[in-house]
TORPA-4810 file (N, C-alpha, C, O; in nm, 3 decimals):
<nodes>
NODE_1_11.852_13.663_13.573_11.681_13.625_13.571_11.690_13.514_13.471_11.755_13.535_13.369_M
NODE_2_11.626_13.386_13.491_11.648_13.299_13.381_11.488_13.321_13.347_11.394_13.347_13.423_E
NODE_3_11.492_13.303_13.218_11.336_13.316_13.109_11.335_13.176_13.016_11.439_13.110_13.005_V
NODE_4_11.243_13.146_12.968_11.215_13.055_12.889_11.152_13.125_12.768_11.046_13.187_12.772_I
NODE_5_11.229_13.109_12.660_11.170_13.196_12.499_11.062_13.134_12.471_11.057_13.015_12.501_L
NODE_6_10.967_13.186_12.416_10.832_13.112_12.336_10.858_13.133_12.199_10.817_13.060_12.109_I
NODE_7_10.947_13.264_12.182_10.965_13.229_12.025_11.110_13.305_12.009_11.180_13.344_12.102_Q
NODE_8_11.133_13.313_11.900_11.299_13.362_11.863_11.324_13.483_11.891_11.246_13.574_11.861_D
NODE_9_11.404_13.496_11.934_11.440_13.644_11.976_11.625_13.697_11.905_11.728_13.634_11.928_V
NODE_10_11.616_13.807_11.830_11.732_13.827_11.814_11.842_13.854_11.863_11.827_13.956_11.930_D
NODE_11_11.958_13.813_11.868_12.049_13.804_11.951_12.056_13.730_12.066_12.164_13.720_12.126_N
NODE_12_11.950_13.674_12.107_11.909_13.624_12.228_11.934_13.441_12.255_12.017_13.377_12.322_L
NODE_13_11.821_13.402_12.169_11.848_13.286_12.122_11.706_13.214_12.078_11.631_13.309_12.053_G
NODE_14_11.655_13.126_12.063_11.555_13.047_12.004_11.436_12.993_12.085_11.428_12.974_12.206_G
NODE_15_11.332_12.971_11.975_11.218_12.937_12.076_11.211_12.785_12.182_11.228_12.678_12.124_K
NODE_16_11.196_12.785_12.268_11.226_12.721_12.358_11.326_12.688_12.442_11.335_12.586_12.510_N
NODE_17_11.422_12.803_12.431_11.540_12.808_12.464_11.536_12.908_12.635_11.497_13.022_12.661_E
NODE_18_11.596_12.797_12.722_11.647_12.894_12.850_11.744_12.974_12.900_11.847_12.934_12.954_L
NODE_19_11.705_13.108_12.877_11.843_13.187_12.868_11.865_13.323_13.022_11.776_13.380_13.085_V
NODE_20_11.964_13.331_13.032_11.962_13.423_13.138_11.962_13.570_13.111_12.049_13.608_13.032_K
NODE_21_11.877_13.664_13.163_11.878_13.799_13.108_11.879_13.897_13.242_11.856_13.860_13.357_V
NODE_22_11.903_13.994_13.210_11.912_14.083_13.305_11.752_14.117_13.338_11.664_14.115_13.251_K
NODE_23_11.726_14.156_13.511_11.575_14.178_13.515_11.542_14.235_13.481_11.435_14.188_13.441_N
NODE_24_11.549_14.387_13.439_11.462_14.499_13.382_11.435_14.422_13.240_11.320_14.395_13.204_G
NODE_25_11.565_14.385_13.151_11.531_14.340_13.012_11.376_14.270_13.032_11.263_14.310_13.004_Y
NODE_26_11.428_14.145_13.097_11.273_14.029_13.135_11.138_14.099_13.138_11.047_14.101_13.055_A
NODE_27_11.156_14.165_13.275_11.025_14.245_13.286_10.964_14.341_13.242_10.847_14.367_13.270_R
NODE_28_11.053_14.421_13.153_11.030_14.558_13.070_11.001_14.521_12.954_10.919_14.593_12.896_N
NODE_29_11.048_14.415_12.889_11.072_14.385_12.726_11.003_14.258_12.695_10.903_14.244_12.624_Y
NODE_30_11.069_14.165_12.757_11.051_13.984_12.692_10.928_13.968_12.769_10.864_13.918_12.675_L
NODE_31_10.862_13.969_12.843_10.764_13.920_12.931_10.656_14.007_12.856_10.602_13.974_12.751_I
NODE_32_10.633_14.125_12.928_10.507_14.181_12.852_10.509_14.212_12.681_10.444_14.303_12.630_P
NODE_33_10.582_14.132_12.618_10.593_14.154_12.476_10.553_13.955_12.438_10.541_13.888_12.335_R
NODE_34_10.547_13.937_12.545_10.532_13.735_12.537_10.632_13.697_12.405_10.606_13.646_12.296_K
NODE_35_10.749_13.741_12.462_10.882_13.678_12.376_10.902_13.575_12.472_10.942_13.466_12.433_F
NODE_36_10.876_13.598_12.615_10.939_13.502_12.721_10.849_13.458_12.823_10.744_13.522_12.824_A
NODE_37_10.859_13.365_12.911_10.807_13.346_13.043_10.873_13.343_13.135_10.988_13.347_13.091_V
NODE_38_10.875_13.335_13.292_10.971_13.336_13.366_10.989_13.207_13.389_10.894_13.128_13.389_E
NODE_39_11.148_13.160_13.417_11.166_13.019_13.445_11.130_12.971_13.590_11.215_12.935_13.671_A
NODE_40_11.005_12.972_13.612_10.942_12.887_13.755_10.999_12.754_13.718_11.052_12.715_13.614_N
NODE_41_10.969_12.687_13.850_10.953_12.501_13.840_10.833_12.492_13.726_10.853_12.433_13.620_P
NODE_42_10.713_12.552_13.754_10.642_12.477_13.662_10.632_12.525_13.506_10.561_12.470_13.422_S
NODE_43_10.715_12.638_13.483_10.749_12.652_13.343_10.834_12.560_13.288_10.799_12.506_13.184_N
NODE_44_10.947_12.530_13.342_11.083_12.455_13.314_11.013_12.339_13.268_11.031_12.305_13.151_I
NODE_45_10.895_12.239_13.379_10.839_12.119_13.372_10.758_12.124_13.208_10.765_12.045_13.115_K
NODE_46_10.696_12.230_13.221_10.631_12.222_13.050_10.711_12.228_12.954_10.666_12.195_12.844_Q
NODE_47_10.861_12.274_12.962_10.928_12.335_12.849_10.983_12.170_12.851_10.993_12.128_12.736_L
NODE_48_11.010_12.095_12.929_11.094_11.978_12.956_10.957_11.873_12.857_10.987_11.800_12.763_Q
NODE_49_10.863_11.886_12.891_10.747_11.825_12.819_10.727_11.871_12.681_10.694_11.781_12.603_E
NODE_50_10.741_11.992_12.631_10.712_12.019_12.531_10.832_11.980_12.419_10.814_11.956_12.299_R
NODE_51_10.956_11.980_12.492_11.120_11.935_12.415_11.090_11.761_12.418_11.102_11.693_12.316_L
NODE_52_11.067_11.729_12.494_11.011_11.564_12.492_10.915_11.524_12.373_10.944_11.427_12.303_K
NODE_53_10.820_11.587_12.353_10.723_11.595_12.230_10.772_11.618_12.104_10.726_11.562_12.005_V
NODE_54_10.860_11.695_12.100_10.929_11.764_11.940_11.013_11.664_11.938_11.028_11.635_11.820_A
NODE_55_11.084_11.585_12.012_11.178_11.476_12.018_11.126_11.351_11.935_11.181_11.298_11.840_A
NODE_56_10.968_11.308_12.015_10.916_11.197_11.959_10.878_11.212_11.776_10.886_11.134_11.681_K
NODE_57_10.834_11.358_11.794_10.775_11.390_11.635_10.875_11.352_11.528_10.860_11.288_11.425_R
NODE_58_11.012_11.427_11.597_11.126_11.398_11.507_11.158_11.274_11.496_11.194_11.225_11.389_E
NODE_59_11.150_11.218_11.589_11.210_11.033_11.578_11.101_10.997_11.453_11.131_10.955_11.342_A
NODE_60_10.948_11.031_11.511_10.890_10.972_11.401_10.906_11.028_11.245_10.868_10.954_11.154_A
NODE_61_10.950_11.129_11.222_10.949_11.222_11.090_11.112_11.151_11.019_11.138_11.134_10.900_L
NODE_62_11.175_11.128_11.106_11.287_11.060_11.071_11.274_10.938_11.011_11.322_10.915_10.900_L
NODE_63_11.205_10.845_11.086_11.163_10.721_11.052_11.090_10.675_10.908_11.122_10.588_10.826_A
NODE_64_10.992_10.757_10.911_10.936_10.792_10.750_11.014_10.854_10.642_10.982_10.831_10.525_E
NODE_65_11.134_10.944_10.674_11.204_10.944_10.595_11.318_10.885_10.537_11.384_10.905_10.435_I
NODE_66_11.323_10.780_10.662_11.411_10.696_10.650_11.351_10.547_10.503_11.401_10.480_10.413_N
NODE_67_11.200_10.575_10.580_11.160_10.450_10.494_11.131_10.489_10.362_11.139_10.401_10.277_K
NODE_68_11.093_10.620_10.323_11.087_10.663_10.189_11.218_10.653_10.106_11.223_10.612_9.990_V
NODE_69_11.323_10.696_10.180_11.463_10.665_10.149_11.470_10.527_10.125_11.517_10.521_10.011_I
NODE_70_11.453_10.419_10.162_11.472_10.304_10.130_11.365_10.240_9.970_11.393_10.156_9.885_E
NODE_71_11.248_10.324_9.988_11.179_10.261_9.870_11.218_10.324_9.737_11.206_10.284_9.621_V
NODE_72_11.267_10.435_9.791_11.333_10.537_9.655_11.463_10.429_9.576_11.495_10.417_9.457_L
NODE_73_11.520_10.356_9.715_11.681_10.297_9.660_11.638_10.181_9.634_11.730_10.100_9.640_K
NODE_74_11.518_10.125_9.602_11.510_9.964_9.545_11.505_9.953_9.444_11.512_9.836_9.406_T
NODE_75_11.495_10.039_9.360_11.472_10.078_9.217_11.499_10.188_9.121_11.445_10.298_9.138_S
NODE_76_11.557_10.172_9.049_11.593_10.341_9.009_11.433_10.360_8.902_11.360_10.276_8.850_P
NODE_77_11.426_10.522_8.905_11.274_10.612_8.910_11.336_10.613_8.720_11.437_10.670_8.681_V
NODE_78_11.232_10.527_8.628_11.273_10.573_8.498_11.169_10.699_8.466_11.063_10.725_8.523_K
NODE_79_11.225_10.760_8.369_11.202_10.919_8.331_11.175_10.892_8.164_11.276_10.907_8.094_I
NODE_80_11.104_10.871_8.124_11.076_10.926_7.992_11.062_11.005_7.932_10.962_11.073_7.957_K
NODE_81_11.155_11.051_7.809_11.184_11.144_7.757_11.192_11.151_7.605_11.228_11.047_7.550_A
NODE_82_11.160_11.271_7.518_11.139_11.229_7.350_11.299_11.284_7.324_11.355_11.389_7.357_K
NODE_83_11.347_11.155_7.245_11.477_11.186_7.228_11.474_11.135_7.030_11.400_11.051_6.980_T
NODE_84_11.554_11.199_6.975_11.595_11.192_6.858_11.668_11.090_6.804_11.686_10.998_6.883_G
NODE_85_11.722_11.074_6.679_11.745_10.966_6.639_11.899_10.925_6.701_11.946_10.811_6.697_T
NODE_86_11.964_11.038_6.757_12.098_11.008_6.755_12.108_10.987_6.939_12.210_10.979_7.008_S
NODE_87_11.978_10.982_6.978_11.974_10.937_7.136_11.952_11.059_7.237_11.905_11.049_7.350_G
NODE_88_12.010_11.216_7.152_11.974_11.315_7.240_11.841_11.371_7.301_11.737_11.368_7.237_K
NODE_89_11.848_11.421_7.421_11.690_11.439_7.457_11.645_11.591_7.378_11.732_11.673_7.346_I
NODE_90_11.502_11.612_7.353_11.480_11.714_7.358_11.455_11.837_7.454_11.342_11.848_7.502_F
NODE_91_11.559_11.936_7.487_11.506_11.969_7.594_11.632_11.923_7.715_11.752_11.907_7.690_G
NODE_92_11.578_11.911_7.822_11.650_11.837_7.931_11.542_11.775_8.028_11.424_11.805_8.010_S
NODE_93_11.573_11.701_8.117_11.522_11.657_8.260_11.555_11.759_8.361_11.656_11.824_8.391_V
NODE_94_11.403_11.748_8.413_11.384_11.906_8.511_11.372_11.829_8.665_11.381_11.706_8.659_T
NODE_95_11.360_11.864_8.750_11.303_11.830_8.897_11.198_11.780_8.895_11.168_11.679_8.959_S
NODE_96_11.134_11.835_8.830_10.977_11.858_8.805_10.947_11.700_8.734_10.861_11.631_8.789_L
NODE_97_10.999_11.660_8.646_10.994_11.514_8.584_11.018_11.438_8.675_10.968_11.326_8.679_Q
NODE_98_11.111_11.489_8.779_11.178_11.364_8.850_11.022_11.367_8.960_10.932_11.283_8.953_I
NODE_99_11.024_11.455_9.029_10.904_11.445_9.146_10.782_11.389_9.073_10.706_11.338_9.156_A
NODE_100_10.732_11.378_8.940_10.645_11.338_8.862_10.650_11.213_8.853_10.543_11.152_8.863_R
NODE_101_10.767_11.141_8.833_10.777_11.026_8.836_10.818_10.942_8.940_10.824_10.820_8.930_A
NODE_102_10.837_10.987_9.008_10.858_10.937_9.206_10.721_10.900_9.243_10.689_10.798_9.305_I
NODE_103_10.623_11.013_9.192_10.474_11.014_9.238_10.381_10.907_9.163_10.278_10.860_9.211_R
NODE_104_10.436_10.877_9.037_10.375_10.819_8.963_10.447_10.661_8.967_10.371_10.568_8.940_E
NODE_105_10.573_10.632_8.996_10.618_10.501_9.016_10.619_10.459_9.144_10.604_10.337_9.149_Q
NODE_106_10.632_10.522_9.270_10.671_10.475_9.408_10.536_10.538_9.477_10.477_10.480_9.569_K
NODE_107_10.507_10.626_9.438_10.358_10.682_9.568_10.406_10.765_9.619_10.334_10.770_9.719_G
NODE_108_10.470_10.837_9.631_10.532_10.918_9.712_10.557_11.072_9.658_10.642_11.107_9.575_Y
NODE_109_10.453_11.162_9.732_10.444_11.299_9.718_10.610_11.373_9.736_10.655_11.380_9.851_E
NODE_110_10.667_11.409_9.657_10.811_11.494_9.691_10.812_11.648_9.618_10.823_11.672_9.498_I
NODE_111_10.801_11.723_9.704_10.865_11.868_9.650_10.972_11.882_9.563_11.089_11.860_9.595_D
NODE_112_10.937_11.915_9.460_11.045_11.944_9.371_11.145_12.043_9.390_11.254_12.050_9.333_R
NODE_113_11.086_12.136_9.496_11.231_12.202_9.514_11.318_12.180_9.601_11.407_12.257_9.638_K
NODE_114_11.292_12.063_9.642_11.379_11.972_9.744_11.480_11.867_9.644_11.560_11.783_9.686_R
NODE_115_11.451_11.897_9.515_11.538_11.781_9.429_11.646_11.876_9.326_11.608_11.937_9.226_I
NODE_116_11.793_11.871_9.379_11.902_11.906_9.283_11.933_11.784_9.226_11.914_11.668_9.262_T
NODE_117_11.989_11.838_9.121_12.019_11.793_8.980_12.178_11.868_8.970_12.190_11.990_8.967_I
NODE_118_12.294_11.775_8.967_12.419_11.833_8.986_12.426_11.847_8.824_12.508_11.938_8.805_A
NODE_119_12.393_11.815_8.736_12.427_11.801_8.599_12.307_11.858_8.463_12.189_11.857_8.498_E
NODE_120_12.331_11.897_8.343_12.195_11.942_8.268_12.220_11.765_8.230_12.328_11.705_8.224_D
NODE_121_12.073_11.710_8.206_12.084_11.569_8.162_11.993_11.607_7.999_11.880_11.645_7.968_I
NODE_122_12.123_11.569_7.928_12.029_11.616_7.760_12.052_11.471_7.674_12.022_11.465_7.554_K
NODE_123_12.115_11.342_7.757_12.109_11.228_7.701_12.053_11.140_7.785_12.015_11.167_7.899_E
NODE_124_12.046_11.002_7.715_11.965_10.926_7.807_12.085_10.841_7.882_12.199_10.841_7.836_L
NODE_125_12.060_10.791_7.966_12.091_10.705_8.090_12.065_10.731_8.226_11.965_10.780_8.277_G
NODE_126_12.207_10.679_8.294_12.144_10.670_8.440_12.221_10.814_8.529_12.331_10.856_8.493_T
NODE_127_12.157_10.867_8.628_12.201_10.968_8.659_12.170_10.981_8.841_12.098_10.894_8.891_Y
NODE_128_12.224_11.084_8.925_12.197_11.104_9.043_12.148_11.234_9.089_12.209_11.339_9.068_T
NODE_129_12.004_11.221_9.172_11.982_11.342_9.219_11.999_11.350_9.362_12.009_11.249_9.432_A
NODE_130_12.003_11.484_9.413_12.064_11.507_9.555_11.872_11.533_9.632_11.823_11.643_9.607_N
NODE_131_11.817_11.471_9.685_11.694_11.494_9.779_11.735_11.538_9.878_11.809_11.466_9.946_F
NODE_132_11.696_11.696_9.932_11.709_11.760_10.028_11.547_11.744_10.157_11.456_11.826_10.165_D
NODE_133_11.561_11.603_10.246_11.438_11.621_10.331_11.399_11.719_10.427_11.285_11.732_10.473_F
NODE_134_11.536_11.815_10.464_11.516_11.912_10.587_11.555_11.847_10.696_11.541_11.727_10.720_G
NODE_135_11.607_11.934_10.763_11.646_11.904_10.901_11.814_11.824_10.874_11.848_11.746_10.963_N
NODE_136_11.875_11.837_10.801_12.010_11.782_10.744_12.000_11.636_10.712_12.097_11.562_10.729_G
NODE_137_11.866_11.586_10.658_11.869_11.464_10.596_11.858_11.476_10.448_11.755_11.517_10.394_N
NODE_138_11.949_11.446_10.391_11.940_11.407_10.239_12.015_11.267_10.180_12.093_11.185_10.228_T
NODE_139_11.965_11.281_10.084_11.972_11.127_10.014_12.050_11.177_9.856_12.031_11.289_9.809_A
NODE_140_12.133_11.075_9.793_12.151_11.049_9.661_12.084_10.934_9.622_12.103_10.821_9.667_D
NODE_141_11.984_10.978_9.514_11.917_10.870_9.447_11.957_10.871_9.306_12.002_10.971_9.251_L
NODE_142_11.939_10.755_9.247_11.961_10.703_9.064_11.837_10.689_9.053_11.749_10.646_9.127_E
NODE_143_11.843_10.738_8.931_11.688_10.767_8.844_11.801_10.778_8.679_11.905_10.837_8.652_F
NODE_144_11.676_10.656_8.577_11.725_10.617_8.468_11.637_10.714_8.355_11.516_10.736_8.352_E
NODE_145_11.735_10.757_8.273_11.648_10.857_8.178_11.621_10.749_8.041_11.727_10.702_7.999_V
NODE_146_11.514_10.710_7.977_11.452_10.611_7.862_11.416_10.710_7.772_11.395_10.826_7.810_V
NODE_147_11.406_10.670_7.640_11.328_10.686_7.533_11.190_10.681_7.568_11.152_10.602_7.655_S
NODE_148_11.089_10.780_7.493_10.942_10.731_7.519_10.913_10.667_7.469_10.801_10.627_7.499_E
NODE_149_10.985_10.593_7.343_10.949_10.487_7.263_10.967_10.359_7.299_10.920_10.271_7.227_T
NODE_150_11.037_10.325_7.418_11.076_10.204_7.476_10.962_10.139_7.544_10.978_10.031_7.601_E
</nodes>
């Protein structure tokens, strides 16, 4: 019997997936617990519509992500840090500081948890951070650490 999963089921499949299972498993477990519905022509048509809407939403999200990446790549974000006389930073630059600088300079709100820095930043200069936008969309963007006195 073919069923359409309404939610993720371990060892079977994910939401909105069409799977083939034994009749008893579908009738006695999946359907009564609202894990799945029978794969009749009406439900299959609804599934196709849901997948179509999800694809449109995904395309719109991808376009928005690409727009944000282009804006961020136009010029490096400048992060001000307190420095000593030798050019060393007191402390280090964190993803929170990068997220704040992007919000102030570019006008985009990016969650600091999506920003990863490959190295400890303890000196002035230009560095690269990796931004993970989800669904496999990542970007490497440059930022510049400058002294607060500049």
